C-alpha positions as CSV (number, residue, x, y, z in Angstrom):
1,X,5.2,47.8,31.2
2,X,6.3,50.2,28.5
3,X,9.3,48.0,27.7
4,X,7.0,45.0,27.4
5,X,4.6,46.9,25.1
6,X,7.4,48.0,22.9
7,X,8.7,44.4,22.6
8,X,5.2,43.2,21.7
9,X,4.8,45.9,19.1
10,X,8.1,45.0,17.5
11,X,7.2,41.3,17.5
12,X,3.8,41.9,16.1
13,X,5.0,44.3,13.4
14,X,7.6,41.8,12.3
15,X,4.9,39.2,11.7
16,X,2.0,41.3,10.7
17,X,3.2,41.9,7.1
18,X,3.2,38.2,6.5
19,X,0.2,37.3,8.7
20,X,-2.1,39.9,7.5
21,X,-0.9,39.7,3.9
22,X,-1.2,36.0,3.8
23,X,2.4,34.7,4.1
24,X,3.3,31.1,3.5
25,X,3.2,30.1,7.1
26,X,0.3,32.3,8.2
27,X,-3.4,32.3,8.3
28,X,-5.2,29.5,6.6
29,X,-3.1,26.9,8.3
30,X,-5.2,25.6,11.2
31,X,-2.1,24.9,13.2
32,X,-0.6,28.4,12.7
33,X,-0.3,30.6,15.7
34,X,2.7,32.7,16.6
35,X,2.0,32.3,20.3
36,X,-1.4,30.6,20.5
37,X,-3.0,34.0,21.2
38,X,-1.5,34.2,24.7
39,X,0.3,37.5,24.4
40,X,-1.3,40.2,26.6
41,X,-2.6,43.2,24.8
42,X,-2.3,46.8,26.0
43,X,-5.6,47.7,24.4
44,X,-6.8,51.1,25.5
45,X,-10.2,51.1,27.3
46,X,-12.9,51.1,24.6
47,X,-14.4,54.5,23.9
48,X,-17.8,54.5,22.2
49,X,-17.8,57.0,19.4
50,X,-20.8,59.3,19.2
51,X,-23.3,59.2,16.4
52,X,-25.6,56.8,14.7
53,X,-24.3,53.9,12.6
54,X,-25.9,51.6,10.1
55,X,-24.2,48.3,10.7
56,X,-24.3,45.8,7.8
57,X,-25.7,42.4,8.6
58,X,-25.0,39.3,6.4
59,X,-26.8,36.1,7.2
60,X,-27.4,37.2,10.8
61,X,-23.7,38.2,11.3
62,X,-22.9,41.8,12.1
63,X,-20.1,43.1,9.9
64,X,-17.9,45.5,11.9
65,X,-15.1,48.0,11.0
66,X,-13.0,50.4,13.0
67,X,-15.8,53.0,13.1
68,X,-18.5,50.6,14.3
69,X,-16.6,48.2,16.4
70,X,-16.7,50.0,19.8
71,X,-20.2,51.4,19.1
72,X,-21.5,47.8,18.7
73,X,-19.4,45.9,21.2
74,X,-19.4,48.2,24.3
75,X,-23.2,48.1,25.1
76,X,-23.6,44.4,24.6
77,X,-23.6,42.0,27.5
78,X,-22.0,39.3,25.3
79,X,-20.7,39.2,21.7
80,X,-18.5,36.8,19.8
81,X,-16.3,38.4,17.1
82,X,-14.6,36.6,14.3
83,X,-11.4,38.1,12.9
84,X,-11.0,36.7,9.4
85,X,-9.3,37.1,6.0
86,X,-11.3,36.8,2.7
87,X,-8.7,34.5,1.2
88,X,-8.4,32.2,4.2
89,X,-9.6,28.6,3.4
90,X,-10.5,27.8,7.0
91,X,-12.5,31.1,7.3
92,X,-14.5,30.1,4.2
93,X,-15.2,26.7,5.8
94,X,-16.3,28.4,9.1
95,X,-18.5,31.0,7.3
96,X,-21.7,28.9,6.8
97,X,-21.4,27.3,10.3
98,X,-20.9,30.8,11.9
99,X,-23.9,32.2,10.0
100,X,-26.2,29.3,11.1
101,X,-25.1,29.9,14.7
102,X,-25.8,33.6,14.4
103,X,-29.3,33.0,13.1
104,X,-30.0,30.5,16.0
105,X,-28.6,32.8,18.7
106,X,-30.5,35.8,17.4
107,X,-33.6,34.3,18.9
108,X,-32.0,34.6,22.3
109,X,-30.6,38.1,21.7
110,X,-27.0,36.9,21.5
111,X,-25.1,38.6,18.6
112,X,-22.3,37.3,16.5
113,X,-20.0,39.7,14.6
114,X,-17.0,39.6,12.3
115,X,-14.1,41.8,11.2
116,X,-12.1,41.6,8.0
117,X,-8.7,41.8,9.5
118,X,-7.0,42.5,6.1
119,X,-9.0,45.8,5.9
120,X,-9.0,46.6,9.6
121,X,-5.3,45.7,10.3
122,X,-5.0,48.2,13.1
123,X,-8.0,46.7,14.9
124,X,-6.6,43.2,14.5
125,X,-3.2,44.5,15.8
126,X,-4.9,45.9,18.9
127,X,-6.2,42.4,19.8
128,X,-3.0,40.7,18.8
129,X,-4.6,38.5,16.1
130,X,-2.0,36.0,15.1
131,X,-3.9,33.8,12.7
132,X,-7.2,33.3,10.9
133,X,-9.9,32.7,11.8
134,X,-9.6,33.9,15.4
135,X,-12.8,34.2,17.5
136,X,-12.9,36.4,20.6
137,X,-15.6,36.6,23.3
138,X,-16.4,40.1,24.6
139,X,-18.6,41.1,27.5
140,X,-19.5,44.8,27.9
141,X,-16.7,45.7,25.5
142,X,-14.0,43.8,27.4
143,X,-12.1,40.9,25.9
144,X,-12.8,37.8,28.0
145,X,-11.1,34.9,26.1
146,X,-10.4,33.4,22.8
147,X,-12.8,30.7,21.6
148,X,-10.9,27.5,21.0
149,X,-13.8,25.0,20.6
150,X,-14.9,23.2,17.5
151,X,-15.8,25.5,14.6
152,X,-19.3,24.1,14.1
153,X,-22.8,25.6,14.5
154,X,-23.6,23.3,17.4
155,X,-20.4,24.0,19.4
156,X,-20.5,27.7,18.9
157,X,-24.2,27.9,19.9
158,X,-23.6,25.8,23.0
159,X,-20.6,27.9,24.0
160,X,-22.4,31.2,23.7
161,X,-25.4,29.9,25.6
162,X,-23.2,28.7,28.4
163,X,-21.4,32.0,28.5
164,X,-24.7,34.0,28.6
165,X,-26.4,31.6,31.1
166,X,-24.2,29.5,33.5
167,X,-27.3,27.3,34.2
168,X,-27.7,26.4,30.5
169,X,-27.6,22.7,29.8
170,X,-27.4,21.3,26.2
171,X,-30.2,19.0,25.1
172,X,-29.6,15.3,25.5
173,X,-27.8,13.6,22.5
174,X,-29.9,11.9,19.9
175,X,-27.0,9.6,19.0
176,X,-27.3,6.3,20.9
177,X,-24.1,5.1,22.7
178,X,-23.7,1.3,22.4
179,X,-21.4,-1.2,23.9
180,X,-20.5,-4.8,23.3
181,X,-23.3,-5.9,25.6
182,X,-26.2,-4.3,23.6
183,X,-24.8,-3.6,20.1
184,X,-25.9,-6.8,18.3
185,X,-29.4,-6.8,19.8
186,X,-29.9,-3.1,19.0
187,X,-28.9,-3.2,15.3
188,X,-30.9,-6.4,14.7
189,X,-34.1,-4.7,15.7
190,X,-33.5,-1.6,13.5
191,X,-34.3,-1.4,9.8
192,X,-31.4,1.0,9.1
193,X,-28.6,2.1,11.4
194,X,-25.5,4.2,10.8
195,X,-22.8,3.3,13.4
196,X,-19.7,5.4,14.1
197,X,-16.7,3.6,15.7
198,X,-14.6,6.3,17.3
199,X,-11.7,7.1,19.7
200,X,-12.2,9.8,22.4
201,X,-8.8,11.4,21.6
202,X,-9.4,11.4,17.8
203,X,-9.5,14.9,16.3
204,X,-11.5,13.9,13.2
205,X,-14.0,12.1,15.4
206,X,-14.6,15.3,17.4
207,X,-15.0,17.3,14.2
208,X,-17.7,14.9,12.8
209,X,-19.5,14.6,16.2
210,X,-21.8,17.6,15.7
211,X,-22.5,16.5,12.1
212,X,-23.9,13.2,13.1
213,X,-25.7,14.7,16.1
214,X,-27.5,17.1,13.7
215,X,-28.2,14.3,11.2
216,X,-29.5,12.0,13.9
217,X,-32.1,14.5,15.1
218,X,-33.6,14.8,11.6
219,X,-33.3,11.2,10.7
220,X,-35.0,10.1,13.9
221,X,-38.5,10.8,12.4
222,X,-37.6,8.6,9.4
223,X,-36.9,5.7,11.8
224,X,-33.2,5.8,10.8
225,X,-30.9,5.5,13.8
226,X,-27.3,6.8,14.3
227,X,-25.2,5.2,17.0
228,X,-21.6,5.4,18.2
229,X,-19.2,3.0,19.8
230,X,-16.0,3.9,21.6
231,X,-13.7,1.5,19.8
232,X,-10.9,1.9,22.3
233,X,-13.2,0.5,25.1
234,X,-15.1,-1.9,23.0
235,X,-12.0,-3.3,21.3
236,X,-13.4,-6.8,20.8
237,X,-16.5,-5.4,19.0
238,X,-14.3,-3.1,16.8
239,X,-12.1,-6.1,15.9
240,X,-15.2,-8.1,15.0
241,X,-16.1,-5.6,12.4
242,X,-12.6,-5.0,11.1
243,X,-12.2,-1.5,12.4
244,X,-8.6,-0.3,12.0
245,X,-9.0,3.5,12.1
246,X,-11.1,6.3,13.6
247,X,-13.7,7.3,12.8
248,X,-15.0,4.4,10.8
249,X,-18.7,4.2,9.7
250,X,-20.7,1.1,9.0
251,X,-24.3,0.7,8.0
252,X,-26.6,-2.1,9.3
253,X,-29.9,-3.3,8.0
254,X,-31.6,-5.6,10.5
255,X,-28.1,-6.6,11.8
256,X,-26.5,-7.2,8.3
257,X,-23.4,-5.1,7.8
258,X,-22.7,-2.8,4.8
259,X,-19.7,-0.6,4.1
260,X,-20.4,3.1,4.4
261,X,-18.6,5.3,1.8
262,X,-20.9,8.2,2.1
263,X,-20.4,11.8,3.3
264,X,-19.6,13.1,6.7
265,X,-21.4,16.5,6.7
266,X,-24.8,16.8,8.3
267,X,-27.0,17.7,5.3
268,X,-25.2,15.2,3.1
269,X,-25.5,12.4,5.7
270,X,-29.2,13.1,5.9
271,X,-29.7,13.0,2.1
272,X,-27.5,9.9,1.8
273,X,-29.3,7.9,4.5
274,X,-32.7,8.8,3.3
275,X,-31.8,7.4,-0.1
276,X,-30.5,4.3,1.6
277,X,-33.9,3.9,3.3
278,X,-35.6,3.5,-0.1
279,X,-36.0,-0.1,-1.5
280,X,-32.9,-1.0,-3.6
281,X,-35.0,-2.6,-6.3
282,X,-38.2,-1.3,-7.9
283,X,-41.1,-3.7,-8.3
284,X,-42.7,-3.8,-11.8
285,X,-45.9,-5.6,-12.7
286,X,-45.8,-5.4,-16.5
287,X,-43.3,-5.9,-19.3
288,X,-43.8,-2.2,-20.2
289,X,-42.8,-1.2,-16.7
290,X,-39.6,-3.2,-17.0
291,X,-38.7,-1.9,-20.5
292,X,-39.4,1.8,-19.6
293,X,-37.1,1.6,-16.5
294,X,-34.1,-0.1,-18.1
295,X,-30.9,1.9,-18.1
296,X,-29.8,3.2,-21.5
297,X,-26.0,3.2,-20.8
298,X,-25.6,0.6,-18.0
299,X,-26.7,-3.0,-17.5
300,X,-30.0,-3.5,-15.8
301,X,-30.6,-6.3,-13.3
302,X,-34.1,-7.9,-13.3
303,X,-35.3,-10.5,-10.8
304,X,-38.2,-12.7,-11.8
305,X,-39.6,-14.2,-8.6
306,X,-42.6,-16.3,-7.3
307,X,-44.9,-15.0,-4.6
308,X,-45.2,-11.4,-3.5
309,X,-43.4,-8.7,-1.5
310,X,-44.8,-10.2,1.7
311,X,-44.5,-13.9,0.9
312,X,-41.5,-14.9,-1.2
313,X,-38.6,-17.3,-1.5
314,X,-35.1,-17.0,0.1
315,X,-33.7,-16.1,-3.4
316,X,-35.6,-12.8,-3.3
317,X,-34.2,-12.0,0.1
318,X,-30.6,-12.7,-1.1
319,X,-31.3,-10.6,-4.3
320,X,-32.3,-7.6,-2.2
321,X,-29.2,-7.9,-0.1
322,X,-27.1,-8.0,-3.3
323,X,-29.1,-5.0,-4.6
324,X,-28.3,-3.1,-1.4
325,X,-24.6,-3.9,-1.8
326,X,-24.6,-2.4,-5.3
327,X,-27.0,0.4,-4.6
328,X,-26.3,3.4,-6.8
329,X,-24.1,1.3,-9.1
330,X,-26.6,-0.4,-11.3
331,X,-30.4,-0.3,-11.7
332,X,-32.3,-3.2,-10.0
333,X,-35.9,-4.2,-10.9
334,X,-38.0,-7.2,-9.9
335,X,-41.4,-8.7,-10.7
336,X,-43.6,-11.3,-9.1
337,X,-45.6,-11.6,-12.4
338,X,-45.4,-15.0,-14.1
339,X,-46.7,-13.3,-17.3
340,X,-43.8,-10.8,-17.4
341,X,-41.3,-13.7,-16.9
342,X,-42.9,-15.7,-19.7
343,X,-42.8,-12.6,-22.0
344,X,-39.0,-12.6,-21.6
345,X,-38.9,-16.4,-21.9
346,X,-37.3,-16.8,-18.4
347,X,-38.7,-19.0,-15.6
348,X,-39.5,-17.5,-12.3
349,X,-36.8,-17.6,-9.6
350,X,-34.3,-16.3,-12.2
351,X,-32.0,-13.3,-12.0
352,X,-31.2,-11.7,-15.4
353,X,-28.6,-9.1,-16.4
354,X,-29.7,-7.2,-19.5
355,X,-27.0,-5.4,-21.5
356,X,-28.0,-2.0,-22.8
357,X,-28.8,-2.0,-26.5
358,X,-26.1,0.6,-27.2
359,X,-23.4,-1.9,-26.3
360,X,-24.8,-4.9,-28.2
361,X,-22.4,-6.6,-30.6
362,X,-22.3,-9.8,-32.7
363,X,-19.5,-11.2,-30.4
364,X,-21.4,-11.4,-27.1
365,X,-24.7,-12.2,-25.5
366,X,-27.4,-9.7,-24.8
367,X,-28.5,-11.3,-21.5
368,X,-27.1,-13.5,-18.8
369,X,-29.1,-15.3,-16.2
370,X,-28.7,-17.3,-13.0
371,X,-31.3,-19.8,-11.9
372,X,-29.6,-21.3,-8.8
373,X,-32.4,-21.2,-6.2
374,X,-30.0,-21.6,-3.3
375,X,-27.7,-18.8,-4.5
376,X,-26.3,-16.6,-1.8
377,X,-26.1,-12.8,-2.1
378,X,-22.3,-13.2,-2.6
379,X,-22.8,-15.5,-5.6
380,X,-25.4,-13.1,-7.0
381,X,-23.0,-10.2,-6.7
382,X,-20.2,-12.1,-8.4
383,X,-22.6,-13.1,-11.2
384,X,-23.8,-9.5,-11.7
385,X,-20.3,-8.0,-11.6
386,X,-19.1,-10.5,-14.2
387,X,-22.1,-10.3,-16.5
388,X,-22.7,-6.6,-16.5
389,X,-19.5,-5.8,-18.4
390,X,-19.8,-5.6,-22.2
391,X,-16.9,-6.8,-24.4
392,X,-16.1,-3.1,-25.0
393,X,-18.1,-0.9,-22.6
394,X,-17.8,2.7,-21.4
395,X,-15.7,3.0,-18.3
396,X,-16.7,6.1,-16.2
397,X,-15.7,7.4,-12.8
398,X,-19.0,6.0,-11.4
399,X,-18.7,2.5,-12.8
400,X,-15.0,1.8,-12.3
401,X,-15.9,-1.0,-9.9
402,X,-16.7,-3.0,-13.0
403,X,-13.3,-2.5,-14.5
404,X,-10.9,-3.7,-11.7
405,X,-9.6,-6.8,-13.4
406,X,-6.3,-6.6,-15.2
407,X,-4.8,-6.4,-17.8
408,X,-7.1,-3.6,-19.0
409,X,-6.8,-1.7,-22.3
410,X,-8.5,1.7,-22.3
411,X,-9.1,3.7,-25.4
412,X,-9.6,7.4,-24.6
413,X,-11.4,9.8,-27.0
414,X,-14.5,12.1,-27.1
415,X,-16.9,9.4,-25.9
416,X,-20.4,10.9,-25.9
417,X,-23.6,8.9,-26.0
418,X,-25.9,11.8,-26.4
419,X,-28.1,11.0,-29.3
420,X,-26.4,13.4,-31.8
421,X,-23.0,12.0,-31.0
422,X,-23.7,8.3,-30.8
423,X,-22.6,7.6,-34.4
424,X,-19.2,9.1,-34.0
425,X,-18.7,7.4,-30.6
426,X,-19.7,4.0,-32.0
427,X,-17.4,4.5,-35.0
428,X,-14.3,4.2,-32.8
429,X,-15.8,1.7,-30.5
430,X,-16.4,-0.8,-33.3
431,X,-12.8,-0.6,-34.3
432,X,-11.9,-1.5,-30.7
433,X,-14.4,-4.4,-30.9
434,X,-12.6,-5.9,-33.9
435,X,-9.5,-6.4,-31.7
436,X,-11.4,-7.2,-28.4
437,X,-13.2,-10.1,-30.1
438,X,-9.9,-11.9,-30.6
439,X,-9.3,-11.9,-26.8
440,X,-12.7,-13.0,-25.5
441,X,-11.3,-16.2,-24.0
442,X,-8.2,-14.5,-22.4
443,X,-7.9,-12.3,-19.3
444,X,-7.4,-9.1,-21.4
445,X,-10.2,-6.6,-20.9
446,X,-11.2,-3.6,-23.0
447,X,-13.0,-0.3,-22.4
448,X,-13.5,3.1,-23.8
449,X,-13.4,6.3,-21.7
450,X,-14.1,10.0,-22.2
451,X,-10.8,11.9,-22.6
452,X,-12.0,14.8,-20.5
453,X,-13.5,12.7,-17.7
454,X,-10.2,10.9,-17.5
455,X,-7.8,13.7,-18.2
456,X,-5.9,12.7,-15.1
457,X,-5.2,9.2,-16.5
458,X,-4.1,10.6,-19.8
459,X,-1.7,13.0,-18.0
460,X,-0.5,10.0,-15.9
461,X,0.4,8.3,-19.2
462,X,2.2,11.4,-20.4
463,X,-0.1,11.8,-23.4
464,X,-1.8,15.1,-22.5
465,X,0.2,17.0,-25.1
466,X,0.0,14.4,-27.9
467,X,-2.5,16.3,-30.0
468,X,-4.2,13.1,-31.3
469,X,-7.9,12.4,-31.1
470,X,-7.4,9.0,-29.6
471,X,-5.1,7.9,-26.7
472,X,-4.4,4.3,-25.7
473,X,-3.3,3.0,-22.3
474,X,-2.9,-0.5,-20.8
475,X,-2.9,-1.2,-17.1
476,X,-1.5,-4.4,-15.6
477,X,-1.7,-5.4,-12.0
478,X,1.3,-3.2,-11.1
479,X,2.2,-1.0,-14.0
480,X,0.9,1.0,-16.9
481,X,1.8,1.1,-20.6
482,X,1.0,3.6,-23.4
483,X,0.7,3.7,-27.1
484,X,1.4,7.0,-28.9
485,X,-0.6,7.2,-32.1
486,X,0.7,9.1,-35.1
487,X,-2.5,9.8,-37.1
488,X,-6.0,8.4,-37.1
489,X,-6.9,5.4,-35.0
490,X,-7.2,2.0,-36.7
491,X,-7.9,-1.5,-35.3
492,X,-4.5,-2.7,-36.6
493,X,-2.7,-0.1,-34.4
494,X,-4.3,-1.4,-31.3
495,X,-3.6,-5.0,-32.4
496,X,0.0,-4.2,-32.9
497,X,0.3,-2.5,-29.5
498,X,-1.0,-5.7,-27.8
499,X,1.3,-7.9,-29.8
500,X,4.2,-5.7,-28.7
501,X,3.1,-6.0,-25.1
502,X,2.9,-9.8,-25.4
503,X,6.4,-10.0,-26.7
504,X,7.8,-7.8,-23.9
505,X,8.8,-5.0,-26.3
506,X,6.9,-2.2,-24.5
507,X,8.5,-0.7,-21.4
508,X,6.2,0.5,-18.6
509,X,5.6,4.2,-18.5
510,X,6.5,6.2,-15.4
511,X,6.2,9.9,-14.8
512,X,9.6,11.0,-13.8
513,X,11.8,14.0,-13.3
514,X,15.0,13.9,-15.3
515,X,17.6,11.5,-14.1
516,X,20.3,13.4,-12.2
517,X,23.6,13.6,-14.0
518,X,27.0,13.4,-12.4
519,X,28.1,11.8,-9.1
520,X,25.4,11.6,-6.4
521,X,26.0,12.7,-2.8
522,X,25.5,10.8,0.4
523,X,21.7,11.1,0.0
524,X,20.9,10.1,-3.5
525,X,18.4,12.1,-5.5
526,X,15.9,9.5,-6.7
527,X,13.4,9.8,-9.6
528,X,11.1,7.2,-11.0
529,X,13.5,6.4,-13.9
530,X,16.5,5.7,-11.7
531,X,15.0,3.9,-8.7
532,X,15.6,0.6,-10.4
533,X,19.3,1.1,-10.9
534,X,20.0,3.1,-7.7
535,X,18.0,1.1,-5.2
536,X,16.1,-1.9,-6.4
537,X,18.9,-3.8,-8.3
538,X,21.5,-3.0,-5.7
539,X,21.9,-5.7,-3.0
540,X,22.0,-3.3,-0.1
541,X,19.6,-2.0,2.4
542,X,18.0,1.3,1.6
543,X,16.2,4.1,3.4
544,X,13.9,6.3,1.2
545,X,12.5,9.7,2.2
546,X,9.4,10.6,0.1
547,X,8.7,14.3,0.2
548,X,6.7,17.0,-1.6
549,X,8.0,20.6,-2.4
550,X,5.1,22.3,-0.6
551,X,5.4,20.1,2.6
552,X,6.6,22.1,5.6
553,X,7.1,19.0,7.7
554,X,9.3,17.6,4.9
555,X,11.6,20.6,5.1
556,X,11.8,20.1,8.9
557,X,12.8,16.5,8.5
558,X,15.4,17.0,5.7
559,X,18.3,18.0,8.0
560,X,17.5,15.2,10.4
561,X,17.5,12.7,7.6
562,X,20.8,13.9,6.3
563,X,22.3,13.7,9.8
564,X,21.1,10.1,10.2
565,X,22.5,9.2,6.8
566,X,25.9,10.7,7.6
567,X,26.1,8.9,11.0
568,X,25.0,5.4,9.7
569,X,27.1,5.6,6.5
570,X,30.2,6.1,8.6
571,X,29.8,2.7,10.1
572,X,27.8,0.8,7.5
573,X,28.4,1.4,3.8
574,X,25.8,-1.2,2.9
575,X,22.8,1.1,3.6
576,X,21.8,3.5,0.8
577,X,19.9,6.7,1.6
578,X,17.7,8.4,-1.0
579,X,15.1,11.1,-1.4
580,X,12.2,11.1,-3.9
581,X,9.8,13.9,-4.8
582,X,6.6,11.9,-4.5
583,X,4.5,14.5,-6.3
584,X,6.6,14.8,-9.5
585,X,7.4,11.1,-9.9
586,X,5.3,7.9,-10.1
587,X,5.9,5.9,-6.9
588,X,7.1,2.3,-7.5
589,X,4.2,-0.1,-7.0
590,X,5.8,-1.7,-3.9
591,X,4.9,1.3,-1.8
592,X,1.1,1.0,-1.3
593,X,1.5,2.2,2.3
594,X,2.7,5.6,1.1
595,X,-0.3,7.8,2.1
596,X,1.2,11.2,2.6
597,X,4.4,13.3,3.1
598,X,6.9,13.0,4.6
599,X,7.2,9.2,4.6
600,X,10.2,7.1,5.4
601,X,10.6,3.5,4.3
602,X,13.3,0.9,5.0
603,X,13.9,-1.6,2.1
604,X,15.8,-4.8,3.1
605,X,18.5,-6.0,0.7
606,X,16.8,-9.4,0.9
607,X,13.2,-8.3,0.3
608,X,13.0,-5.4,-2.1
609,X,9.2,-5.8,-2.5
610,X,8.1,-5.3,1.1
611,X,9.3,-1.9,2.3
612,X,8.7,-1.1,6.0
613,X,7.0,2.2,6.8
614,X,8.5,4.3,9.6
615,X,5.8,5.3,12.1
616,X,7.9,6.7,15.0
617,X,8.9,10.2,16.1
618,X,10.7,12.1,13.5
619,X,13.8,12.9,15.5
620,X,17.4,11.8,15.0
621,X,17.7,9.1,17.6
622,X,14.4,7.4,16.9
623,X,15.1,7.2,13.1
624,X,18.7,6.1,13.6
625,X,17.7,3.3,16.0
626,X,14.9,2.2,13.7
627,X,17.3,1.8,10.8
628,X,19.8,-0.1,12.9
629,X,17.1,-2.5,14.1
630,X,16.1,-3.4,10.6
631,X,19.4,-3.4,8.9
632,X,19.8,-6.8,7.2
633,X,23.4,-6.7,5.9
634,X,25.8,-8.8,7.9
635,X,29.2,-8.7,6.3
636,X,31.7,-11.5,6.2
637,X,35.4,-10.7,6.9
638,X,36.2,-10.8,3.2
639,X,33.3,-8.4,2.4
640,X,34.4,-6.1,5.2
641,X,38.0,-6.0,3.9
642,X,36.9,-5.6,0.3
643,X,38.3,-8.9,-0.9
644,X,34.8,-10.0,-1.8
645,X,31.9,-7.8,-3.0
646,X,28.2,-8.2,-2.5
647,X,26.7,-9.4,-5.7
648,X,24.6,-6.7,-7.3
649,X,23.3,-8.6,-10.3
650,X,21.0,-11.1,-8.6
651,X,18.0,-8.9,-8.4
652,X,15.9,-8.5,-11.5
653,X,14.3,-5.2,-12.5
654,X,11.0,-4.6,-10.8
655,X,9.6,-3.3,-14.1
656,X,10.0,-6.7,-15.8
657,X,6.5,-8.2,-16.3
658,X,5.4,-11.3,-18.3
659,X,2.4,-9.9,-20.1
660,X,1.7,-13.1,-21.9
661,X,1.4,-15.0,-18.6
662,X,-1.1,-12.3,-17.5
663,X,-3.3,-13.1,-20.5
664,X,-3.4,-16.8,-20.1
665,X,-3.3,-17.4,-16.4
666,X,-6.4,-19.4,-15.3
667,X,-9.3,-17.4,-14.0
668,X,-10.4,-18.6,-10.5
669,X,-14.2,-18.9,-10.4
670,X,-15.4,-19.3,-6.8
671,X,-19.1,-19.9,-7.7
672,X,-19.6,-23.6,-8.6
673,X,-22.7,-25.0,-10.4
674,X,-24.3,-21.5,-10.4
675,X,-26.7,-22.2,-13.2
676,X,-25.5,-19.2,-15.3
677,X,-26.9,-19.1,-18.8
678,X,-26.7,-16.6,-21.6
679,X,-29.1,-15.5,-24.4
680,X,-28.6,-13.7,-27.6
681,X,-32.3,-12.9,-28.0
682,X,-34.7,-10.9,-26.0
């Protein structure tokens, strides 16, 4: 036993300097554990120190140290103790959940406590704390087990109640479990339902479970239901709604589906769903009511309808569906007053988009309307999205949905429409308008954006250190271009930039590390500025390893990748291997499937624009076999002997783009005979 204790002491001492001081591989990583806490500890029987102690309590949690630990723990029938570090991110995430649990459990006389292991290192060492946060259950001062459940209020409370009372049963779930047999009928009868499609083995699903449970309990009194569907069992139902990952949330209003892009935390789910419960469009009975509720900086949509809220036409129903789809994006109003419609010179059964006065110009209309009585909500949405964009409007983080069409020219500066700054903001915008008016019939779009709000985009264009008051970028479907000003902004500079783009004299901008000099090794060091020459234009297969400097899994994969490269290159010289730092280089646009690091892609010599993502085990054999299966180079005898070479000049640079074609390609309009009209007077 002494030998074992000595070995444990040596082991713990060797890691404690990094663990308790916050080493790179230590606490804060939810997967970090030197031994998953399974080492036995030769902790001496707890002795209760004599004397009276004032134990600090924060949000219901007892704060213990070396002096108070035994004094508090020993007499208690049951206590849960968290060993934490102040700098630990996961400890900070746990803190509010742990505090809520403590406050709930106080009512049952069940205490929760915590110990700062960076201050009480010797105490942490006694209990062999290997990572943070670590939660340990004590009964009468004796360590029982380490808590390994979900770190949520609900799970901690239920765990402690079960430990204190074996007969305890948690309350029944408020979340309704649905199947293919009852799903459609259920959601058609409910005004508003949030549905979670999940998989039983999904870690993220388990983490969000207590959040939706808590939200469901409070939303129940509002008549808002939360349901869940096991997508692995109800595969047909999941496929019907296009579910491809877990968990996926969808909203339903009387059976009609809506995408859910909202939060996944209890309180935020509650707030979000309560807001969704409100009508998406406000009814107004007077012209003044309409005027006073129009948005100052965004387009306002107003529906003029016949009837009333209880008796109305189908167009009103479709309008409400469209308003729900765009909820939070634009302001929607409606009126059933014929007088209000006449005051605006619009007939009833008309939907109108009003441009905000601040974006009026002589080159565009102030209103756009659609009077097609049979219009569907999809047609209404298309009309609104097209009509709500000024010739030169302000593009913000919240209205980017309006600026998805390409090519798009963005002029960045100190855009500020607070009253005292309007004049300065409009001064630059009017210069942009002078250029934009020349492209009204083309596919080129223009916007202004605040340079601070879009500092990330300016950095992405490499213009963050330019020092000029105005920056200019242009975004095509696949690439980005920049214009570096030298002095004050003038309309002619923007016009010249566009002319250069049209003539193909502007190269795309790509963030790139310096191109490596000298001869490359077996695994090429790729950067954005040499990908074209090293990979894309070479008629060979390629395997690319995208990594990030901070990624531990990337470091683990690196020697495996080199071993695979060495093996395959021995037998097949027509496969290129390369590595690219995906954090410091812009990724070529043909890699939309790149979602994280490490990622491996196979690029066929005959299809450079459709890389194949590797999704198998990251071991030598699996990767090697995957590459061999996909290899597309089959050499002729002449090519094998070197008498004939594979042609490398047949593949055009992926950065080549015909900007002129982008401007003039016909716009596909899917709404036919939609009755859209425009007005220049209000």
